C-alpha positions, -999 to 999 in steps of 0.1 A, spaced: 116 -419 41 110 -394 13 134 -385 -15 137 -351 -31 130 -356 -68 157 -331 -78 182 -355 -62 167 -386 -77 187 -387 -109 221 -389 -92 211 -415 -67 191 -436 -91 218 -436 -117 243 -449 -91 219 -477 -80 211 -485 -116 248 -488 -124 252 -514 -97 221 -534 -103 214 -532 -140 245 -519 -157 253 -490 -179 224 -492 -203 198 -480 -178 218 -453 -163 227 -440 -198 191 -440 -207 182 -420 -175 210 -395 -183 196 -391 -218 161 -385 -204 174 -360 -178 192 -340 -206 161 -337 -227 153 -303 -242 115 -300 -240 113 -281 -273 134 -305 -294 157 -334 -288 184 -353 -307 174 -390 -305 209 -399 -316 219 -393 -280 196 -419 -268 212 -454 -266 201 -477 -294 176 -453 -309 183 -450 -346 164 -419 -359 170 -388 -379 186 -360 -358 167 -331 -344 132 -346 -344 107 -323 -328 87 -334 -298 54 -322 -284 63 -299 -255 31 -307 -237 36 -345 -240 72 -341 -230 64 -322 -199 37 -347 -189 60 -376 -196 89 -361 -176 66 -354 -146 52 -389 -148 86 -404 -150 99 -384 -120 68 -394 -100 70 -431 -107 108 -432 -103 105 -416 -69 78 -440 -59 99 -469 -70 129 -456 -52 110 -449 -20 94 -484 -21 128 -500 -25 142 -480 5 112 -489 26 117 -526 19 86 -529 -3 85 -553 -32 85 -539 -67 53 -544 -88 64 -567 -116 35 -575 -140 57 -585 -170 59 -623 -175 96 -620 -181 100 -612 -144 72 -634 -130 94 -661 -114 101 -664 -77 137 -656 -83 128 -620 -92 104 -613 -64 127 -628 -38 157 -608 -48 153 -571 -40 181 -559 -62 169 -580 -92 133 -568 -86 144 -532 -85 164 -535 -117 134 -551 -135 110 -525 -123 134 -497 -133 138 -513 -167 100 -514 -172 96 -478 -161 124 -468 -185 108 -488 -213 74 -471 -208 91 -437 -208 111 -444 -240 80 -456 -258 62 -425 -246 90 -404 -262 84 -422 -295 47 -413 -293 55 -377 -285 74 -371 -317 58 -344 -339 62 -361 -373 43 -382 -398 29 -416 -387 56 -436 -405 84 -418 -388 68 -423 -354 63 -460 -362 99 -464 -371 112 -447 -340 88 -468 -319 100 -500 -336 136 -491 -329 129 -483 -293 109 -516 -289 138 -536 -304 164 -519 -281 142 -523 -251 136 -560 -259 173 -566 -263 184 -548 -232 160 -564 -207 178 -576 -176 163 -610 -181 185 -615 -212 217 -614 -192 229 -641 -168 245 -615 -145 210 -599 -141 186 -628 -145 177 -639 -110 157 -669 -122 187 -682 -143 210 -676 -113 187 -695 -90 185 -724 -114 223 -725 -118 227 -728 -80 200 -754 -77 215 -776 -105 251 -769 -93 260 -754 -127 244 -781 -149 219 -756 -164 248 -734 -175 266 -763 -191 234 -773 -209 229 -737 -220 264 -736 -236 256 -768 -254 224 -754 -266 241 -723 -278 268 -743 -297 240 -764 -313 221 -734 -325 252 -718 -338 258 -749 -359 222 -750 -373 222 -713 -379 191 -702 -359 177 -701 -324 158 -733 -316 121 -725 -309 112 -762 -305 129 -796 -303 133 -800 -340 146 -836 -337 110 -847 -329 96 -838 -363 101 -851 -398 81 -839 -428 60 -868 -441 64 -888 -409 46 -868 -382 38 -835 -400 23 -832 -435 9 -867 -433 -24 -865 -452 -24 -893 -478 -18 -882 -514 6 -882 -543 25 -858 -565 8 -858 -599 27 -830 -616 59 -810 -612 80 -784 -629 109 -763 -617 88 -741 -595 63 -764 -578 48 -799 -574 11 -804 -575 -1 -827 -548 -34 -846 -551 -50 -860 -519 -68 -893 -516 -106 -889 -511 -120 -897 -477 -156 -899 -490 -173 -921 -515 -184 -891 -535 -168 -858 -541 -180 -824 -555 -177 -821 -592 -156 -790 -590 -121 -798 -577 -104 -776 -551 -69 -760 -554 -49 -745 -526 -21 -720 -532 -1 -715 -500 25 -687 -495 58 -693 -513 77 -676 -484 68 -707 -462 62 -744 -468 27 -756 -476 24 -780 -446 12 -751 -424 -21 -763 -439 -14 -799 -429 5 -800 -396 -14 -828 -378 -46 -847 -388 -66 -829 -361 -56 -794 -373 -51 -799 -410 -71 -776 -433 -62 -799 -462 -76 -830 -445 -107 -810 -435 -113 -800 -471 -109 -837 -482 -132 -849 -455 -158 -824 -467 -159 -841 -500 -136 -819 -521 -112 -834 -546 -82 -814 -532 -50 -803 -548 -22 -782 -532 7 -763 -547 40 -774 -530 65 -747 -538 101 -756 -546 126 -742 -521 147 -721 -546 184 -726 -550 208 -707 -572 194 -723 -604 161 -704 -597 178 -672 -588 166 -654 -619 129 -662 -616 104 -633 -616 69 -625 -604 57 -633 -639 72 -667 -638 54 -675 -605 21 -663 -620 23 -680 -654 44 -711 -647 30 -718 -612 -4 -704 -603 -19 -704 -638 -2 -737 -647 -16 -753 -615 -51 -742 -623 -48 -755 -658 -33 -788 -646 -61 -794 -621 -86 -788 -650 -67 -812 -672 -66 -840 -646 -102 -837 -635 -119 -826 -668 -137 -798 -649 -145 -766 -668 -141 -746 -636 -124 -752 -603 -125 -736 -568 -93 -721 -555 -79 -708 -522 -49 -685 -516 -32 -680 -482 -12 -649 -474 13 -643 -503 -3 -673 -520 -35 -652 -521 -17 -623 -537 -3 -647 -563 -37 -663 -569 -55 -629 -572 -29 -617 -597 -33 -649 -617 -71 -645 -618 -66 -609 -630 -43 -621 -658 -67 -648 -668 -96 -623 -668 -77 -600 -691 -73 -629 -715 -110 -635 -713 -107 -668 -693 -126 -677 -662 -114 -712 -651 -121 -705 -614 -157 -705 -601 -150 -692 -566 -119 -680 -547 -110 -679 -510 -84 -655 -497 -70 -661 -462 -51 -632 -446 -43 -618 -480 -31 -584 -491 -42 -571 -525 -45 -535 -516 -13 -527 -497 -25 -494 -481 -24 -510 -447 6 -532 -442 10 -528 -404 44 -531 -388 61 -543 -420 57 -507 -434 86 -495 -411 110 -514 -434 98 -501 -467 109 -469 -485 125 -460 -518 160 -463 -505 154 -498 -491 137 -510 -523 164 -496 -545 190 -513 -524 172 -547 -528 169 -541 -566 206 -533 -569 215 -563 -547 193 -590 -563 169 -575 -588 187 -591 -617 194 -624 -600 203 -640 -567 184 -653 -537 169 -638 -506 180 -664 -480 152 -680 -460 170 -673 -427 169 -636 -434 131 -637 -439 126 -659 -408 147 -635 -387 128 -605 -399 94 -620 -390 107 -632 -356 119 -597 -347 84 -584 -353 76 -600 -320 111 -600 -304 101 -609 -268 80 -639 -278 100 -652 -308 136 -643 -300 146 -634 -264 122 -658 -248 142 -686 -264 176 -670 -257 167 -670 -220 153 -705 -219 178 -722 -242 211 -705 -231 206 -689 -197 185 -717 -181 197 -746 -202 162 -757 -211 152 -777 -242 121 -762 -258 92 -787 -260 82 -802 -293 56 -780 -311 46 -786 -347 38 -750 -355 72 -737 -343 89 -765 -362 72 -753 -394 81 -717 -385 118 -726 -384 117 -745 -417 126 -715 -438 125 -710 -476 145 -689 -500 130 -665 -526 144 -656 -561 158 -621 -560 139 -607 -590 106 -620 -577 112 -604 -543 124 -571 -557 94 -568 -580 71 -577 -552 85 -551 -528 82 -522 -553 49 -530 -569 30 -539 -537 45 -526 -504 61 -495 -518 39 -483 -547 7 -504 -542 2 -507 -579 -16 -541 -580 -48 -525 -569 -47 -497 -594 -66 -507 -626 -40 -512 -653 -13 -500 -629 10 -529 -635 15 -554 -663 20 -591 -655 25 -618 -680 18 -593 -708 -16 -583 -693 -28 -552 -675 -39 -562 -640 -74 -551 -631 -92 -568 -602 -124 -551 -614 -126 -577 -641 -122 -606 -616 -160 -611 -612 -165 -642 -592 -177 -651 -557 -150 -646 -531 -147 -656 -494 -123 -632 -476 -109 -640 -442 -88 -618 -419 -75 -623 -383 -83 -596 -358 -48 -596 -341 -28 -603 -373 5 -583 -372 16 -594 -407 -17 -588 -426 -36 -563 -404 -73 -568 -403 -78 -536 -422 -55 -548 -450 -74 -581 -453 -107 -563 -453 -96 -539 -480 -101 -566 -506 -139 -562 -502 -134 -529 -520 -114 -546 -548 -136 -574 -562 -169 -565 -580 -188 -598 -575 -205 -614 -545 -184 -613 -514 -183 -627 -479 -160 -613 -453 -153 -631 -420 -130 -620 -392 -115 -646 -368 -99 -641 -334 -61 -644 -328 -33 -638 -353 -19 -646 -387 -15 -684 -382 -35 -693 -350 -65 -675 -364 -64 -695 -397 -55 -729 -382 -85 -732 -359 -103 -765 -364 -139 -767 -353 -133 -797 -330 -112 -776 -307 -141 -753 -299 -116 -723 -296 -119 -686 -303 -147 -668 -321 -154 -654 -355 -175 -624 -368 -198 -623 -397 -215 -592 -412 -237 -584 -441 -228 -600 -475 -241 -569 -493 -229 -539 -473 -192 -534 -471 -183 -499 -458 -149 -486 -467 -135 -487 -431 -132 -521 -414 -141 -505 -380 -176 -498 -394 -179 -534 -406 -168 -547 -372 -193 -525 -354 -221 -541 -374 -208 -577 -374 -221 -605 -351 -198 -627 -331 -201 -664 -334 -183 -689 -310 -158 -713 -324 -140 -718 -357 -148 -700 -390 -141 -733 -409 -177 -744 -405 -190 -712 -421 -164 -715 -449 -172 -751 -455 -209 -743 -462 -200 -715 -485 -175 -736 -505 -199 -764 -508 -225 -740 -523 -200 -733 -552 -187 -769 -556 -214 -784 -577 -231 -818 -575 -217 -849 -560 -199 -874 -583 -181 -907 -576 -147 -902 -560 -117 -911 -582 -101 -945 -575 -66 -934 -586 -44 -903 -586 -42 -882 -617 -62 -893 -647 -45 -925 -658 -31 -909 -689 -9 -878 -690 -9 -874 -652 1 -902 -628 14 -905 -593 51 -895 -594 58 -900 -557 38 -901 -524 28 -869 -507 41 -846 -494 68 -849 -522 104 -841 -522 102 -803 -529 88 -796 -494 117 -815 -478 144 -794 -493 161 -771 -467 170 -735 -474 
């Protein structure tokens, strides 16, 4: 049986109203009413965009014709008793394929999602405007999926029948639990405790101030390199991402490689730290940690590593020290770090003058950015994986998510001081002033990365959505000294936390002397190597770590610095 496409809209809208609800039929009506020369996206449900955006006529015509063709095919297949083609994992269960109405609603939703995303790409505007519209469409489509609603989710309905309603009761209990704790559970958090089964590498706190504790780790080798090693993790997360389990701990790996290892454990700010600034974190945390490691070990120079925002903090600290004529760091490693904020990926959709001004008015003079707000923002960068997947599993199906150390860490949020956050937004994401020689003053010194002349190891993850590979690579154009850039597979965390014993993924290495401006050119010339990048980095770090000396028998130095408490310390255990 064939259907005249001109009659499709009326028939399909009626069917959609029955099988999916108003959201899909409204979306179809919006698409049907499109003016091919220009369109008002405000008429489209859930799409927040400036009015009267111009669309490409050619793309709109192509998109509309494709939509009509695929919609007619879907409708004819349904009338003929054929099964809808569902390739999305949200609709992969037997409950969807065995229920024609549910399968049709899911297939119609997927068609509608493709069409709306096509509309976003058809906008004749600057790239940032298109990215913002696309982001809004993606959020709305993720939220409106039929899998998110019990009345439409065939799998959840099937489970409810099979368990005689027990799954629904468990789902309600899960919902009430998550409402009490203030966030959606991604894992069974009751199975983890910091210091008991995560962050367990043996060590002690040897220094603390109001911003951080300095943790020193017990050597695992009889001898250690003469240059100690300091890690600066991001202050927007807790440091134990580097020490989840013994088998995937970068901290333990460094200790086992013979490095006398120290780690900054940031304090989770409360109201008493609500006035702290970027300068405070540079002078009283990063620079103080470097000096303290020197004092404890007696080393003239140390090696340092910064991860994500920790790398931005470390790089800024090195620039301040260079401006003062000091060079306490012999080599630096930067993992998924932005110094040049020209390419910030999806996070750029949030940043403009109005947003930054609002944050400055809200907390620029004091206050806290709550950790849960940060965590929610990052989760909605991948809404299907990090939000709606758990809404469906926890509440509609009544499932308890399995224990997973990485997701436990991801839920262990941290606050940020308002002035620190406001300064960071304006001077990095908005105005990109850090990378401009003398463009910003920190701790009384003009920041100029051109004066930070030391060997650097730069790592970026190929699929990173927080620090895009181009953003990580841009640091090759910033530092004047010897450089090594390595690209790993996977994303922001999985790419970094990739121990060699697992034998997973690949990494790419190119020339250490030729760094073209565009990362695509570097990738084109780089060679792929199987397995973890940790092995390559370990060899590089050892080459800058000096000779072997006897490992210390006690923490600190027996004088001004002694063990204050066992690792991981109390700062990391404080909840936001």
